[in-house]
C-alpha positions as CSV (number, residue, x, y, z in Angstrom):
1,M,149.2,-53.4,-214.4
2,P,149.9,-49.7,-213.7
3,L,148.8,-48.4,-210.3
4,D,146.4,-45.5,-210.0
5,A,146.7,-42.4,-207.9
6,H,146.0,-44.4,-204.7
7,D,148.8,-46.9,-205.5
8,A,146.0,-49.4,-206.2
9,C,145.6,-51.8,-209.0
10,P,142.5,-51.2,-211.2
11,A,140.4,-54.4,-211.2
12,T,137.0,-55.7,-212.0
13,I,134.7,-57.1,-209.3
14,Y,135.3,-60.6,-210.9
15,E,139.0,-60.2,-210.4
16,A,138.7,-58.8,-206.9
17,R,136.8,-61.9,-205.9
18,T,138.7,-64.6,-207.8
19,L,142.1,-63.4,-208.9
20,Y,143.6,-61.1,-206.3
21,P,144.6,-62.4,-202.8
22,I,143.4,-60.8,-199.6
23,E,145.2,-57.6,-198.6
24,S,145.4,-56.4,-202.2
25,R,144.8,-52.7,-202.7
26,L,142.3,-52.4,-205.6
27,T,140.1,-49.9,-207.4
28,V,136.8,-51.4,-208.6
29,R,133.7,-50.0,-210.2
30,G,130.1,-51.2,-209.7
31,V,126.5,-50.2,-209.2
32,V,125.0,-50.2,-205.7
33,T,122.4,-52.9,-205.3
34,A,121.8,-52.6,-201.5
35,A,123.0,-50.3,-198.7
36,R,122.6,-49.7,-195.0
37,S,122.7,-46.0,-193.9
38,A,126.3,-46.5,-192.8
39,G,128.7,-49.4,-192.6
40,N,127.9,-51.8,-195.4
41,F,126.7,-51.9,-199.0
42,A,126.9,-54.2,-201.9
43,I,127.9,-53.5,-205.5
44,Q,127.6,-55.5,-208.7
45,V,129.0,-55.3,-212.2
46,P,126.4,-53.3,-214.3
47,V,124.9,-55.3,-217.1
48,D,125.8,-52.5,-219.5
49,D,129.4,-52.4,-218.4
50,P,131.9,-53.7,-221.0
51,A,133.3,-55.9,-218.2
52,W,130.0,-57.7,-217.7
53,A,130.7,-61.5,-217.9
54,G,127.7,-63.0,-216.2
55,T,126.3,-63.2,-212.7
56,A,128.8,-65.6,-211.1
57,N,131.3,-63.6,-208.9
58,S,129.8,-60.3,-210.1
59,G,128.9,-59.0,-206.7
60,L,131.0,-57.7,-203.8
61,W,130.3,-56.4,-200.3
62,V,132.0,-53.2,-199.2
63,F,132.6,-52.2,-195.5
64,I,133.2,-48.4,-194.9
65,G,133.4,-48.5,-191.1
66,N,137.2,-48.3,-191.2
67,A,137.5,-46.0,-194.2
68,T,140.3,-43.3,-194.3
69,P,139.2,-40.6,-194.4
70,P,135.9,-41.6,-192.7
71,V,132.9,-42.1,-195.0
72,E,129.7,-40.9,-193.2
73,A,127.1,-42.7,-195.3
74,S,126.8,-45.4,-197.8
75,P,126.0,-44.4,-201.4
76,P,122.4,-44.7,-202.5
77,F,120.8,-47.6,-204.3
78,G,121.6,-47.4,-208.1
79,A,124.6,-45.2,-207.7
80,H,127.5,-46.0,-210.1
81,V,130.6,-45.9,-207.9
82,R,134.4,-46.2,-208.1
83,I,136.0,-47.5,-204.8
84,T,139.6,-47.9,-203.7
85,G,140.1,-50.3,-200.8
86,V,141.8,-53.5,-199.6
87,T,140.4,-57.0,-200.1
88,N,139.6,-58.9,-197.0
89,D,138.2,-62.2,-195.9
90,F,135.7,-61.3,-193.2
91,F,135.0,-64.7,-191.5
92,G,134.5,-66.4,-194.8
93,Q,133.0,-63.5,-196.8
94,R,135.2,-61.7,-199.5
95,Q,134.8,-58.0,-199.2
96,L,136.5,-54.6,-199.7
97,H,137.4,-52.7,-196.6
98,R,139.8,-49.9,-195.4
99,V,138.4,-47.8,-198.2
100,L,140.7,-45.0,-199.3
101,A,138.4,-43.4,-201.9
102,L,134.7,-43.5,-202.8
103,E,133.5,-41.7,-205.8
104,I,130.0,-41.5,-207.3
105,L,130.3,-41.4,-211.1
106,D,128.2,-39.3,-213.4
107,E,127.8,-42.0,-216.1
108,P,124.7,-44.1,-215.6
109,A,124.8,-47.8,-214.8
110,S,122.0,-50.4,-214.9
111,V,121.2,-52.5,-211.8
112,P,121.1,-56.1,-212.8
113,D,117.8,-57.9,-212.5
114,A,117.6,-60.3,-209.6
115,L,118.8,-63.8,-210.7
116,A,116.1,-66.5,-210.1
117,V,117.7,-69.4,-208.2
118,A,116.6,-72.4,-206.2
119,P,116.9,-72.1,-202.4
120,D,119.1,-75.1,-202.0
121,D,121.6,-73.7,-204.6
122,I,122.4,-70.6,-202.5
123,A,121.9,-72.0,-199.0
124,T,124.9,-72.6,-196.8
125,G,127.2,-75.0,-198.7
126,G,125.0,-74.8,-201.8
127,P,126.7,-75.3,-205.2
128,R,126.2,-71.6,-206.1
129,A,126.4,-70.0,-202.7
130,E,130.0,-68.8,-203.0
131,E,129.9,-67.5,-206.6
132,L,126.6,-65.6,-205.9
133,E,127.8,-63.9,-202.7
134,G,127.1,-60.2,-203.0
135,V,124.8,-60.8,-206.0
136,L,121.1,-59.7,-206.3
137,V,119.1,-62.9,-206.4
138,T,115.5,-64.1,-206.0
139,V,113.7,-67.3,-204.9
140,E,110.1,-67.9,-205.9
141,D,107.1,-69.7,-204.6
142,V,108.7,-70.8,-201.3
143,E,107.3,-71.8,-197.9
144,V,108.7,-71.0,-194.5
145,T,110.0,-74.1,-192.8
146,D,111.6,-72.7,-189.7
147,V,111.3,-69.4,-187.8
148,A,114.0,-70.0,-185.2
149,P,117.0,-71.6,-186.8
150,A,120.0,-72.2,-184.4
151,P,122.2,-69.1,-184.3
152,G,125.5,-69.4,-186.1
153,M,129.0,-68.9,-184.7
154,G,129.2,-65.5,-182.9
155,D,125.4,-64.9,-183.3
156,R,122.8,-65.1,-180.5
157,A,119.1,-65.6,-180.3
158,P,116.8,-64.1,-181.3
159,T,118.4,-63.8,-184.8
160,H,115.1,-62.8,-186.5
161,E,116.0,-65.1,-189.3
162,F,113.6,-67.6,-190.9
163,V,114.2,-70.5,-193.3
164,V,112.5,-71.2,-196.6
165,G,112.6,-74.4,-198.6
166,G,114.2,-76.2,-195.7
167,S,117.6,-74.7,-196.2
168,L,117.9,-71.0,-197.1
169,R,118.1,-68.5,-194.3
170,V,116.4,-65.1,-194.8
171,D,117.9,-62.4,-192.5
172,D,117.1,-58.9,-191.3
173,F,120.3,-57.2,-192.1
174,F,118.4,-54.5,-194.1
175,F,114.8,-55.2,-193.4
176,R,112.6,-57.1,-190.9
177,P,109.1,-58.1,-192.0
178,D,106.2,-57.1,-189.6
179,P,104.3,-59.2,-188.8
180,P,107.0,-61.9,-188.9
181,P,106.2,-65.0,-190.9
182,I,105.2,-68.3,-189.3
183,V,106.0,-71.9,-190.3
184,G,103.8,-72.5,-193.3
185,S,103.8,-68.9,-194.5
186,R,104.2,-68.7,-198.3
187,F,106.1,-66.1,-200.4
188,S,105.5,-65.7,-204.1
189,R,108.9,-64.1,-204.2
190,I,111.8,-63.1,-202.0
191,A,114.6,-61.0,-203.5
192,G,117.8,-59.6,-201.9
193,V,121.5,-59.8,-201.9
194,L,123.3,-63.0,-200.8
195,R,125.5,-62.5,-197.8
196,F,127.8,-64.9,-195.8
197,S,127.7,-64.2,-192.1
198,N,128.1,-66.2,-188.9
199,E,129.0,-69.3,-190.9
200,H,125.8,-69.2,-193.0
201,S,124.8,-68.0,-196.4
202,K,121.8,-65.7,-196.0
203,L,119.4,-63.9,-198.3
204,E,119.1,-60.2,-197.3
205,P,115.8,-58.5,-198.5
206,R,116.2,-54.8,-198.8
207,N,112.7,-53.6,-198.1
208,A,109.0,-54.7,-198.1
209,D,109.0,-54.9,-201.9
210,D,111.5,-57.7,-201.8
211,L,109.1,-59.9,-199.8
212,V,106.0,-60.7,-201.8
213,R,103.6,-62.7,-199.7
214,G,101.6,-65.5,-201.0
215,A,98.2,-66.7,-199.7
216,P,97.8,-65.9,-196.0
217,A,98.2,-68.6,-193.4
218,L,96.5,-69.1,-190.1
219,A,99.0,-67.7,-187.5
220,A,97.1,-67.9,-184.2
221,F,93.8,-68.9,-182.6
222,G,93.7,-67.7,-179.0
223,P,94.7,-66.7,-176.5
224,D,94.2,-70.1,-174.8
225,R,91.7,-70.4,-171.9
226,T,89.6,-67.4,-172.5
227,S,86.3,-67.6,-170.8
228,I,82.6,-66.9,-171.1
229,Q,79.8,-67.2,-168.6
230,L,77.3,-70.0,-168.8
231,G,74.4,-69.0,-170.9
232,G,76.3,-66.0,-172.4
233,A,76.8,-65.0,-176.0
234,G,79.7,-62.9,-177.2
235,V,83.5,-62.9,-177.5
236,P,85.3,-64.9,-174.8
237,V,88.1,-62.9,-173.0
238,T,90.9,-63.5,-170.6
239,A,91.0,-62.2,-167.1
240,G,92.9,-59.2,-168.5
241,G,90.2,-58.5,-171.1
242,E,92.1,-59.9,-174.2
243,P,89.5,-61.3,-176.6
244,L,89.5,-64.6,-178.5
245,T,90.6,-64.0,-182.1
246,V,91.8,-65.7,-185.2
247,R,94.9,-64.2,-186.7
248,L,96.6,-64.4,-190.1
249,D,100.3,-64.2,-190.8
250,H,99.7,-61.1,-192.9
251,A,96.8,-59.0,-194.1
252,A,95.3,-60.1,-197.4
253,R,93.9,-58.0,-200.2
254,V,90.6,-59.8,-200.1
255,D,88.3,-61.1,-197.4
256,V,89.5,-64.4,-195.8
257,D,87.1,-66.9,-194.4
258,V,88.4,-69.1,-191.5
259,E,86.3,-72.2,-190.8
260,L,85.4,-72.8,-187.1
261,G,84.2,-75.8,-185.1
262,S,83.4,-76.9,-181.5
263,D,83.8,-80.2,-179.7
264,D,80.7,-79.5,-177.6
265,A,77.3,-79.1,-179.2
266,E,76.2,-77.0,-176.3
267,V,78.8,-74.4,-177.2
268,R,78.0,-73.0,-180.6
269,V,80.3,-71.2,-183.0
270,P,79.6,-69.8,-186.5
271,D,80.6,-72.0,-189.4
272,R,83.2,-69.4,-190.3
273,V,84.6,-66.0,-189.3
274,T,85.6,-63.5,-192.0
275,I,88.8,-61.5,-191.6
276,P,88.2,-58.4,-193.8
277,A,90.6,-57.4,-196.5
278,G,93.5,-55.4,-195.1
279,E,93.0,-56.7,-191.6
280,I,95.1,-59.3,-189.8
281,E,92.6,-60.7,-187.3
282,A,89.0,-60.9,-186.3
283,P,87.1,-61.7,-183.0
284,V,85.3,-65.0,-182.5
285,R,81.8,-64.9,-181.0
286,I,80.4,-68.0,-179.3
287,T,77.2,-69.0,-177.5
288,A,77.6,-71.0,-174.3
289,A,74.2,-72.7,-173.8
290,L,73.9,-75.3,-171.1
291,A,77.1,-76.9,-169.8
292,A,80.0,-75.4,-167.9
293,G,83.5,-76.6,-168.4
294,D,86.4,-76.7,-170.9
295,V,85.5,-76.6,-174.6
296,V,87.9,-77.1,-177.5
297,L,87.4,-74.9,-180.5
298,T,89.1,-75.4,-183.9
299,A,90.0,-73.0,-186.7
300,R,90.9,-74.1,-190.2
301,L,92.4,-72.3,-193.1
302,G,93.7,-74.4,-196.0
303,G,95.5,-77.3,-194.5
304,R,96.4,-75.6,-191.2
305,V,94.3,-76.4,-188.2
306,L,94.7,-74.7,-184.8
307,T,92.8,-75.3,-181.5
308,T,92.2,-73.3,-178.4
309,T,90.4,-74.0,-175.1
310,V,87.5,-71.8,-173.9
311,V,86.3,-72.1,-170.3
312,V,82.6,-71.8,-169.8
313,R,82.2,-70.5,-166.3
314,D,79.2,-70.8,-164.0
315,A,79.5,-67.7,-161.9
316,G,77.1,-69.0,-159.4
317,A,79.3,-72.0,-158.7
318,V,82.4,-69.7,-158.1
319,R,80.8,-67.1,-155.9
320,G,81.0,-67.9,-152.2
321,L,84.0,-70.3,-152.4
322,L,85.9,-67.8,-150.3
323,V,84.8,-64.6,-148.6
324,L,86.6,-61.4,-147.6
325,N,86.2,-61.6,-143.8
326,E,88.1,-58.8,-142.0
327,L,90.0,-55.6,-142.9
328,D,92.1,-53.2,-140.9
329,Y,93.5,-50.4,-143.2
330,D,93.7,-47.4,-140.9
331,Q,95.7,-47.0,-137.7
332,E,96.7,-44.0,-135.7
333,A,99.4,-42.0,-137.5
334,T,101.3,-44.3,-139.9
335,D,99.5,-47.5,-140.9
336,F,102.0,-50.1,-139.8
337,A,99.5,-52.9,-138.8
338,E,97.4,-53.3,-142.0
339,F,95.9,-56.6,-143.0
340,L,93.0,-58.1,-144.9
341,E,91.7,-61.5,-144.1
342,I,90.0,-64.2,-146.3
343,R,88.0,-67.1,-144.9
344,N,87.0,-70.4,-146.4
345,P,83.5,-70.9,-144.9
346,A,83.0,-74.4,-146.4
347,D,83.6,-77.8,-144.9
348,R,86.1,-78.7,-147.6
349,G,89.4,-77.2,-148.7
350,V,89.5,-74.7,-151.6
351,A,92.3,-74.8,-154.2
352,L,94.0,-71.4,-154.4
353,G,95.5,-71.7,-157.9
354,G,94.1,-69.1,-160.3
355,L,92.6,-67.0,-157.5
356,S,93.8,-63.5,-156.7
357,V,93.0,-60.5,-154.5
358,E,92.8,-57.1,-156.2
359,L,92.9,-53.8,-154.4
360,V,90.9,-51.2,-156.3
361,N,91.2,-47.4,-156.2
362,G,87.8,-45.8,-155.7
363,N,88.7,-42.7,-157.7
364,D,89.5,-44.3,-161.0
365,G,88.5,-48.0,-160.6
366,M,92.1,-49.1,-161.3
367,V,93.7,-52.1,-159.6
368,Y,96.7,-50.7,-157.6
369,D,97.8,-54.0,-156.0
370,R,97.3,-57.7,-156.8
371,Y,98.1,-60.8,-154.8
372,A,98.1,-64.3,-156.2
373,L,96.5,-66.4,-153.4
374,G,98.4,-69.5,-154.6
375,D,101.6,-67.9,-153.4
376,A,100.4,-68.6,-149.8
377,G,99.7,-72.3,-150.4
378,D,97.9,-74.8,-152.7
379,V,94.8,-75.1,-150.6
380,L,93.0,-73.1,-148.0
381,P,91.6,-75.7,-145.5
382,A,88.0,-75.9,-144.5
383,R,87.0,-73.0,-142.3
384,G,90.6,-71.7,-142.6
385,Y,92.0,-68.2,-142.8
386,L,94.4,-66.6,-145.2
387,V,95.8,-63.2,-144.1
388,I,97.5,-60.6,-146.4
389,A,99.4,-58.6,-143.7
390,S,102.2,-56.2,-143.0
391,E,105.1,-57.5,-140.9
392,M,103.5,-56.0,-137.7
393,A,100.1,-57.5,-138.4
394,A,101.5,-60.9,-139.5
395,A,103.1,-61.2,-136.0
396,R,99.6,-61.4,-134.6
397,V,98.4,-64.2,-136.9
398,P,98.1,-67.6,-135.0
399,G,99.6,-70.7,-136.3
400,G,97.6,-72.7,-138.9
401,A,96.5,-69.6,-140.9
402,L,98.1,-68.9,-144.3
403,V,100.0,-65.6,-144.6
404,L,101.0,-63.4,-147.6
405,P,103.1,-60.3,-146.9
406,T,101.8,-57.0,-148.2
407,M,103.8,-55.1,-150.8
408,G,105.5,-53.0,-148.2
409,N,105.0,-52.6,-144.4
410,R,103.1,-49.3,-144.2
411,N,100.4,-47.4,-145.9
412,V,99.7,-50.2,-148.4
413,I,95.9,-50.5,-148.3
414,Q,94.2,-47.3,-149.3
415,N,92.0,-45.5,-146.8
416,G,88.6,-45.3,-148.5
417,E,86.2,-42.6,-149.5
418,P,85.7,-45.1,-151.2
419,D,88.1,-47.9,-152.0
420,G,87.5,-51.6,-152.6
421,I,88.8,-55.2,-152.6
422,R,87.8,-58.2,-154.6
423,I,88.7,-61.8,-155.0
424,V,88.7,-62.9,-158.6
425,D,89.4,-66.1,-160.5
426,D,91.8,-66.4,-163.5
427,T,89.0,-65.5,-165.9
428,G,88.0,-62.3,-164.1
429,I,84.9,-63.7,-162.4
430,V,84.4,-62.0,-159.0
431,V,84.3,-64.5,-156.1
432,D,83.6,-61.9,-153.4
433,S,84.0,-58.1,-153.1
434,V,83.7,-55.3,-150.6
435,S,83.9,-51.5,-150.8
436,Y,84.4,-49.3,-147.7
437,G,84.3,-45.6,-146.9
438,R,81.8,-43.2,-148.4
439,G,80.3,-43.8,-151.8
440,L,79.6,-46.7,-154.1
441,M,82.0,-48.5,-156.4
442,A,80.6,-50.1,-159.6
443,G,81.3,-53.8,-159.8
444,I,82.8,-53.8,-156.2
445,T,80.1,-52.7,-153.8
446,E,77.7,-55.5,-152.9
447,G,74.2,-54.1,-152.3
448,D,73.2,-50.5,-152.1
449,A,75.8,-49.2,-149.5
450,P,79.5,-49.9,-148.6
451,A,80.9,-51.4,-145.5
452,P,81.6,-49.0,-142.6
453,S,84.8,-47.1,-142.4
454,D,87.7,-48.3,-140.2
455,R,88.9,-46.0,-137.3
456,D,92.4,-44.7,-136.9
457,M,92.5,-45.4,-133.2
458,G,92.6,-48.3,-130.8
459,D,92.5,-51.7,-132.4
460,F,89.4,-51.3,-134.6
461,S,88.8,-53.2,-137.8
462,I,85.8,-53.9,-140.0
463,G,84.7,-57.5,-140.1
464,R,82.0,-59.9,-141.3
465,C,79.5,-61.0,-138.7
466,G,77.0,-63.7,-139.8
467,R,76.5,-65.2,-143.2
468,D,77.2,-63.6,-146.6
469,T,74.1,-61.8,-147.8
470,D,75.9,-59.9,-150.6
471,Q,75.1,-56.7,-148.8
472,N,78.4,-55.0,-147.7
473,A,76.6,-52.6,-145.3
474,V,74.8,-55.5,-143.6
475,D,77.5,-58.1,-143.6
476,F,80.4,-55.9,-142.2
477,L,80.5,-54.2,-138.8
478,L,83.0,-51.9,-137.1
479,L,84.7,-54.2,-134.6
480,E,86.6,-52.9,-131.5
481,R,89.3,-55.6,-131.7
482,A,91.1,-56.8,-134.7
483,T,91.7,-60.6,-134.9
484,P,93.8,-61.4,-138.0
485,G,93.7,-65.1,-138.7
486,A,91.1,-65.9,-136.1
487,D,87.3,-65.7,-135.6
488,N,86.1,-62.1,-135.7
489,A,85.3,-60.4,-132.4
490,C,81.6,-59.8,-133.3
491,P,79.3,-58.3,-130.7
């Protein structure tokens, strides 16, 4: 066959795929069926082309990353193109690369309709996978069976692939759905170009229109271990304020009702919660009547059932487990000897898991430091002490007391006017709190006045003297001698 101006042999896409060996310089024509902004695009024989001979072997991938001269961008979808390049086997995929010429033709060409196929036929090793490589195809009425298939050779997790029909991988080479599907998600239709990459055949949707969702599926019911106070009614939340919700895998065009249930008659949930059309989630309200403890709730949509645990908290039972006992935040010049002390006033040990100390800025109410008490030990013994201390202050703590280092060794605890400290559990319930300096802090100050201010001289601290009355100004006194990890030097 005579060569063209580029010393290339004119060929059809069919011939480029099946007749010519690799490293053949060919000129082919086709219509663009998919394209990235740069690097790769796919072409197919137009159905109105005289060379049209069916869908098998009618598609071809083109790589322009090593074109000479360089090609800055892929041609657009639907463009009729003539390309001169060299055939190549790219890790199992036949393609055209080392492009020498790329011309967009004036004559129109029709993009073939996507060929309807069964997922198994074009999955890795399927009977039509090789002949339909580079071809626009579609699978219909499929269910997602895996959302984290093992990465292929040379790939790494996360691949953002998912599997439909138990065999066919759907990839994100052109487009990644948001939100991503879950196992059980259904698609009425997925279209795209078939590609072989990392030892797997993959369907490559080009945009959102290629992914037509089916009926929504229940994606999530949580987060787990949200909490609500005993006797309360509302939406349970986590310690960080995240509400309990039911969530779909995608927004529906109509309202969706999710059935709800509870394993405890004393914790009531509505029969169903409605997720409005166009929305992906809705909050779940409950009423916690009489009993504290863990309650398992269920959500059902179609055949999918999810559960979550809600913790009904008795705030009265939590308060007083531990108390903030002594604080020294201000020393002369630089504050090198800062500490705060926690005491267990009970005659039994208190488990520290799930308890934290939060340091709160009095200007904006924001937490500026947080310490997980479990990092100091599993249990604070009866009438024992836990001291969060700088290196200098920790050196004064007697043996037997638990110690947590401060986040730095100077100027860590803010100096009031006002500021505050609180002990909280993992659901956000306050076990004990104190504010100090001038002014009140909502949710921190106990009573109608703060604890007194520390002094930046001598060995002063502010400490608790007597029982906890939930009145910061009464419970705390200015002490002339700091005693981290030991009984306070009360007058």
